[in-house]
C-alpha positions in Angstrom: 133.0 171.1 75.9 129.5 170.1 76.4 128.3 166.6 77.3 126.2 165.8 74.2 123.8 162.9 73.4 122.9 162.2 69.9 119.3 160.8 69.7 118.9 158.9 66.4 115.2 158.3 66.6 112.5 156.6 64.3 109.8 159.2 63.7 106.5 158.4 62.1 105.2 161.1 59.6 102.1 162.8 61.1 102.3 161.1 64.4 102.8 164.5 66.2 101.8 163.1 69.8 103.8 159.9 69.3 106.7 161.6 68.1 106.8 164.2 70.9 106.5 161.4 73.6 109.6 159.6 72.0 111.6 162.9 72.0 110.6 163.2 75.7 111.6 159.9 76.4 114.9 160.0 74.8 115.7 163.4 76.5 115.2 161.8 79.9 117.5 159.0 78.9 120.0 161.3 78.0 119.8 163.5 80.9 120.1 160.2 83.0 123.2 159.4 81.1 124.6 162.8 82.2 124.3 164.7 79.1 123.8 168.4 78.8 122.6 168.6 75.5 120.4 166.0 73.3 120.2 166.5 69.6 117.4 165.1 67.5 117.0 164.7 63.6 115.5 167.1 61.1 111.8 167.4 61.5 111.6 164.8 64.2 108.5 166.3 65.3 106.4 165.7 62.3 108.4 163.0 60.5 110.2 163.4 57.2 109.1 164.1 54.5 105.7 165.4 55.4 104.9 166.2 51.7 101.6 168.0 51.1 100.6 167.7 54.8 102.7 171.0 54.8 100.0 172.7 52.6 97.5 172.1 55.5 97.8 175.0 57.7 96.2 173.3 60.7 99.1 170.5 60.3 101.8 173.1 60.6 99.9 174.9 63.6 99.3 171.5 65.5 103.2 170.7 65.0 104.2 174.0 66.7 101.9 173.6 69.5 103.6 170.1 69.8 107.0 171.9 70.0 105.6 174.3 72.7 104.2 171.7 74.7 107.3 169.5 74.5 109.4 172.7 75.6 107.3 173.2 78.7 108.4 169.6 79.8 112.2 169.9 79.2 114.1 170.5 82.4 117.7 170.0 83.4 118.9 169.6 79.7 118.9 171.3 76.5 117.4 169.9 73.3 117.8 170.6 69.7 114.9 169.2 67.6 113.6 169.5 64.1 110.1 170.8 63.3 108.1 173.2 60.9 108.0 176.8 61.9 106.0 179.6 60.3 105.9 183.3 60.5 103.1 186.1 60.7 102.8 186.0 56.8 102.0 182.5 56.4 105.6 181.4 55.2 106.8 178.1 56.7 110.4 177.0 57.5 112.2 173.7 57.9 113.5 174.7 61.4 115.4 173.6 64.3 114.3 174.5 67.9 116.8 175.0 70.7 114.9 174.2 74.1 116.5 175.2 77.4 114.7 175.2 81.0 111.2 175.0 79.5 111.5 177.5 76.8 112.2 178.0 73.1 115.5 179.6 73.4 116.2 179.9 69.5 114.9 178.8 66.3 116.9 178.3 63.2 115.6 178.3 59.7 117.1 176.0 57.1 118.8 178.1 54.2 119.8 175.5 51.6 116.5 173.8 50.2 117.2 170.7 48.3 115.0 170.4 45.2 116.5 167.3 43.3 116.0 163.6 43.4 113.4 162.6 46.2 113.4 166.2 47.7 110.7 168.9 46.9 111.6 171.4 49.7 111.3 174.5 47.7 107.5 173.4 47.0 106.9 174.0 50.7 109.6 175.8 52.6 110.9 179.4 52.4 114.7 180.2 52.8 115.9 181.0 56.3 118.1 184.1 57.1 119.0 184.0 60.7 122.3 182.9 62.0 121.8 179.6 63.9 124.4 180.7 66.5 123.2 180.2 70.1 124.8 179.7 73.4 124.1 176.6 75.2 125.5 176.2 78.9 128.3 178.9 78.0 129.2 177.2 74.7 128.7 178.9 71.4 127.1 176.6 69.1 126.2 176.7 65.2 123.1 174.9 64.5 122.2 174.1 60.8 120.1 171.5 58.9 121.0 168.6 56.4 121.5 170.4 53.1 123.2 173.5 54.9 126.3 171.2 55.3 126.5 170.0 51.8 126.7 173.2 50.0 130.1 174.7 49.7 130.7 178.0 51.7 126.9 177.8 53.2 125.9 178.9 56.5 128.3 176.5 58.5 131.1 179.0 57.2 129.4 182.0 58.6 128.9 180.1 61.9 132.7 179.4 61.9 133.5 182.8 61.5 131.2 184.0 64.2 133.6 182.0 66.6 131.3 178.9 67.4 133.0 176.1 69.2 130.8 173.5 67.8 128.9 172.9 64.6 125.7 170.6 65.0 123.8 169.5 61.8 120.4 167.8 62.2 119.4 165.7 59.4 117.0 163.4 57.8 119.2 162.1 54.8 117.5 159.1 52.9 119.7 156.0 52.4 121.1 154.7 49.1 124.0 152.3 48.8 127.3 153.8 49.6 125.4 157.0 51.0 127.0 156.7 54.6 130.6 156.8 53.3 129.8 160.0 51.3 128.3 161.5 54.4 131.4 160.7 56.5 133.8 162.1 53.9 131.8 165.5 53.5 131.9 165.9 57.4 135.4 165.2 57.6 135.8 167.9 54.8 133.7 170.5 56.7 135.2 169.8 59.9 138.7 170.4 58.3 137.7 173.6 56.9 136.0 175.1 59.8 138.4 173.8 62.3 135.6 173.1 64.5 134.3 169.7 66.0 131.1 168.6 64.1 128.1 166.6 65.3 125.8 165.0 62.7 122.6 163.5 63.8 120.5 161.6 61.1 117.0 159.9 61.3 116.5 156.2 61.2 113.4 154.2 60.1 111.3 153.5 56.8 108.8 156.2 55.3 107.0 154.8 52.3 109.7 154.0 49.7 112.4 155.8 51.6 114.9 154.5 54.3 116.8 156.7 56.7 120.0 154.6 57.9 121.0 156.9 60.9 124.8 156.5 61.1 124.9 159.6 63.2 128.4 160.7 64.0 131.0 163.2 65.4 134.1 164.3 63.8 137.0 166.3 65.5 138.4 169.8 64.1 141.1 167.7 62.5 138.7 165.6 60.8 139.2 162.4 63.0 136.1 160.2 63.4 135.3 160.3 67.0 132.1 158.3 67.1 129.6 156.8 64.8 126.0 155.3 65.6 124.9 152.0 64.0 122.9 152.1 60.8 119.3 151.2 60.8 118.8 151.0 64.5 117.4 153.6 66.9 119.8 154.5 69.5 121.1 157.0 71.8 124.9 157.9 71.4 126.3 159.5 74.6 129.6 161.4 74.3 132.1 162.2 76.9 133.4 165.6 77.5 136.1 164.8 74.7 133.4 164.1 72.2 134.3 160.5 72.3 132.3 157.3 71.9 131.9 154.0 70.4 132.3 153.9 66.7 130.4 151.1 64.8 132.1 149.7 61.7 131.0 150.3 58.3 128.9 147.5 56.8 129.5 145.5 53.7 127.5 146.6 50.8 125.3 143.4 50.6 124.7 143.5 54.5 123.8 147.3 54.3 121.3 146.9 51.6 119.7 143.8 53.0 119.3 145.7 56.3 117.7 148.7 54.4 115.1 146.4 52.6 114.2 144.7 56.1 113.7 148.2 57.8 111.9 149.6 54.9 109.3 146.6 54.5 108.9 146.4 58.3 108.2 150.1 58.7 106.0 150.4 55.8 103.7 147.5 57.2 103.7 148.3 60.7 103.4 152.2 60.3 100.4 151.5 58.1 98.8 149.1 60.6 99.8 145.7 59.0 101.0 142.9 61.3 101.1 140.2 58.8 102.4 139.7 55.2 101.8 137.2 52.4 103.7 136.6 49.1 103.6 134.4 46.1 106.5 131.8 46.5 107.4 130.5 43.2 110.6 128.7 43.8 112.7 131.3 41.8 115.2 133.7 43.3 113.3 136.7 43.5 110.4 135.4 45.7 113.0 133.4 47.8 114.7 136.8 48.7 111.4 138.7 49.5 110.6 135.5 51.8 113.7 135.9 53.7 113.3 139.6 54.0 109.9 139.2 55.2 111.0 136.4 57.7 113.6 138.9 59.2 111.3 141.7 59.3 108.1 140.1 60.7 109.1 136.7 62.3 107.9 133.4 60.7 104.5 133.5 62.5 103.6 136.7 60.6 104.5 135.4 57.1 102.5 133.1 54.8 104.0 132.1 51.3 101.6 130.9 48.9 102.7 128.7 45.8 100.3 128.7 42.9 101.7 126.1 40.3 100.4 126.1 36.5 100.9 123.5 34.1 104.4 125.0 33.1 105.9 125.0 36.7 108.5 122.3 37.2 108.6 119.9 40.0 112.0 121.5 40.8 110.6 125.0 41.4 107.8 123.6 43.2 109.8 121.6 45.6 112.3 124.7 46.1 109.2 126.7 47.2 108.3 124.1 49.8 112.0 123.7 50.9 112.5 127.3 51.6 109.2 127.7 53.6 110.3 124.8 55.6 113.7 126.3 56.2 112.2 129.5 57.4 109.3 128.0 59.2 106.8 130.5 57.8 103.3 129.5 56.6 102.9 127.8 53.3 100.0 127.0 51.1 99.9 125.3 47.8 96.9 126.6 45.4 97.3 125.1 41.9 95.8 127.3 39.3 95.6 124.6 36.4 91.6 124.3 36.7 91.2 127.9 36.8 93.4 128.9 34.0 91.4 126.0 31.8 88.2 127.7 32.6 89.6 131.0 31.5 91.0 129.4 28.1 87.6 127.7 27.7 85.7 130.8 28.4 87.7 132.8 25.9 87.5 130.2 23.0 84.7 132.1 21.2 86.5 135.4 21.3 90.0 134.2 20.5 89.1 131.6 18.0 91.7 131.3 15.1 94.4 133.3 17.0 97.6 131.9 18.2 98.7 131.6 21.8 100.8 134.5 22.9 101.6 136.7 25.8 98.0 137.0 26.4 97.7 133.5 27.8 100.9 133.8 29.8 99.5 137.0 31.6 96.2 135.2 32.5 98.3 133.0 34.6 100.0 135.8 36.5 96.6 137.8 36.9 95.1 134.5 38.4 97.7 134.4 40.9 97.3 138.1 41.7 93.5 137.5 42.2 94.2 134.6 44.7 96.8 136.7 46.5 94.6 139.6 46.9 91.6 137.2 48.1 94.0 135.8 50.7 94.8 139.6 51.8 91.2 140.6 52.0 89.9 137.4 53.8 92.5 137.0 56.4 94.0 140.7 56.6 97.7 141.3 55.9 99.9 143.2 53.2 100.8 141.5 49.9 104.5 141.8 49.2 105.3 141.7 45.6 108.5 140.1 44.2 109.5 141.7 41.0 113.1 143.2 40.7 114.3 146.4 39.0 115.3 144.9 35.9 112.0 143.5 35.2 110.3 146.7 36.3 112.5 148.7 34.0 111.7 146.6 30.7 108.2 145.8 31.7 108.9 142.1 32.2 106.0 142.0 34.6 102.3 141.8 34.5 99.8 144.5 35.4 97.2 143.4 37.8 99.2 140.0 37.9 102.8 139.8 39.6 102.5 143.6 40.2 99.4 143.2 42.4 100.2 143.9 46.0 100.7 146.6 48.4 104.7 146.8 48.7 107.2 146.0 46.3 110.3 145.0 48.5 112.9 144.6 45.8 111.7 147.0 43.2 114.8 149.0 43.4 117.2 145.8 43.2 118.6 145.0 40.0 118.4 141.2 39.2 122.2 140.5 39.3 122.2 142.2 43.0 119.2 140.0 43.9 121.8 137.0 43.7 124.2 138.7 45.8 121.8 139.6 48.4 120.5 135.8 48.2 123.9 134.5 48.6 124.5 137.1 51.7 121.4 136.0 53.3 122.5 132.1 53.2 125.9 133.3 54.5 124.6 134.6 57.7 122.5 131.5 58.5 123.7 128.4 60.2 122.4 126.3 57.2 121.5 128.0 53.7 117.9 128.8 53.7 117.7 129.4 50.0 118.1 126.0 48.3 121.2 125.8 46.1 119.1 124.8 43.1 117.3 128.1 43.1 120.7 130.1 42.9 122.0 128.0 40.0 118.8 127.6 37.8 118.2 129.9 34.9 115.6 132.3 35.9 112.2 131.8 34.4 108.7 133.2 34.6 107.4 129.5 33.9 104.4 130.9 31.8 105.2 128.6 29.0 107.3 125.4 28.3 111.1 125.9 28.4 110.8 129.6 29.0 114.0 131.5 30.4 114.0 135.1 31.1 117.2 135.6 29.2 115.7 134.4 25.8 113.6 137.4 26.0 115.9 140.1 27.7 119.7 138.9 27.1 122.1 138.0 29.9 121.2 139.8 33.2 124.7 141.1 33.4 124.5 142.9 30.3 121.0 144.1 30.8 121.8 145.6 34.3 124.9 147.4 33.0 122.8 149.2 30.3 119.9 149.7 32.8 122.1 151.1 35.5 123.9 153.6 32.9 120.5 154.6 31.4 118.4 155.1 34.8 121.1 156.2 37.0 123.5 158.2 35.0 121.0 159.2 32.3 123.3 158.2 29.5 122.3 158.2 25.8 122.2 155.1 23.6 125.3 156.2 21.8 127.2 156.7 25.2 126.2 153.2 26.4 127.3 151.6 23.0 130.5 153.4 23.1 131.1 151.8 26.6 131.2 148.6 24.8 127.6 147.2 25.0 125.8 145.5 22.0 124.1 148.1 20.0 120.9 146.0 19.2 120.4 145.1 22.9 121.0 148.7 23.8 118.5 149.9 21.5 115.9 147.1 22.4 116.3 147.6 26.1 116.0 151.4 26.0 112.9 151.1 23.8 111.3 148.7 26.6 112.2 151.1 29.4 110.5 154.1 27.7 107.3 152.0 26.6 106.9 150.8 30.1 106.7 154.0 32.0 102.7 153.4 32.2 103.4 150.0 34.1 105.8 151.5 36.6 103.4 154.4 37.5 100.8 151.7 38.5 103.4 149.8 40.6 103.2 149.6 44.4 106.0 151.7 46.2 109.2 149.9 47.5 112.3 150.4 49.0 114.9 152.8 47.5 118.4 151.4 47.5 120.1 152.9 44.6 120.7 156.7 43.8 117.9 156.8 41.3 114.8 154.5 42.1 111.5 154.3 40.0 109.5 156.7 42.2 110.2 160.4 43.2 113.5 160.1 41.6 112.1 159.1 38.1 109.6 161.4 36.6 109.5 160.5 33.0 106.1 161.5 31.1 104.1 158.4 30.1 103.1 160.2 26.9 106.4 160.8 25.2 107.5 160.7 21.7 111.1 161.6 22.3 113.5 158.8 20.9 117.1 159.3 21.8 
């Protein structure tokens, strides 16, 4: 059996030169470790997903040039790497290059093109037809790409019938909670079906709202897990002749999600040229969790938290914001907005005469804060992290040009109940709890008016999140949700709010996807929509 290395790398979309350099470096490391073959992820040359860059013919041509140039530098080891191929007729393919002794020995074109969820491959790629069977150092190998192994009776079955001794799947499979377990179960099933050892190499890293979690693995012909790489880390997993290596344990759900949020946030900032970040720190649970993620992603010296108390912020929340910043040793500024708010109200007196105060005045406070955060970003540089969670985004409990102002929405795909779980997890891995206990125990509130609580407007978050999860992730009807035991009036109100606030979500910054259906590419409802279920 071949001595194989699995190169779980973090490519950057469009960085053809940098990605090729990394592939060459990892190939050299694998060769030094005694490997005869090193395998890289799907579209590792150009990064995944390249989206409409694929409509640029010069981009596709440059990516092919990068593969050709890379091939000439590969000596003494075989390489399998993903790239975009094209034919004489201008069709393009999601492809795997097999490189040996300075030459492209074989190119396989992906046959099963996913077109659901975050995937749009049929928009760009043509369906491949070649076998993907190639001989490397005398061993017959079947090469396929991501979705090819997810579809029953796909190319992997034909490769098995062709007598291959090893199946190799290169992938860029985006993360959501629990996805690694599903992948492993699939690979075990495929290896048993084909009775052939199966190698799976996944990408790692953040790309806009997507996170690729790695977890590359090898499964024996009998379905035994022989090796599994760590999640959320670049690594080179080198296997012995028996295809055995160390297996990292599966992470608990909270740790897995937390690491995804850190990696996604870090890569979004760093790949877009940001070294520093800032956020509004209210003393509430959402901003506390985002501050912890920022600390873990960038280090305390690169994080600034800004408290912007209004007349309605309690001493307790102001104090909690200060304590958290001190515990994390991040930068902290307090910029009161009371005087600015009063000027706004005075300015609008002639225009609001005779009208009662309502959400208008509440939203003015949020928009003042948004302006201050953006002013800090403009003056000192850095990326503003917003702190709204999925429950709020779903029902529109957020303010356009206010708390939605910023460049990246870290917990945009995290329901409120999960925010508390992640906060408790983050405290559990610190020597001393960094998030104050009072922040965890206090009833959540936007503090935009006296004695305000979230749940007086939204109902209990436990019930709200159950309704939202069913509606968003399972596309359940109101009748189905009510039949599950939820209060009919709350269901009706919640779903109406979700539908009404699509226009807000379209204007929100991107954020890390951690559920099977995140607001973004997964969720494509029309803004103008009169269908009422």
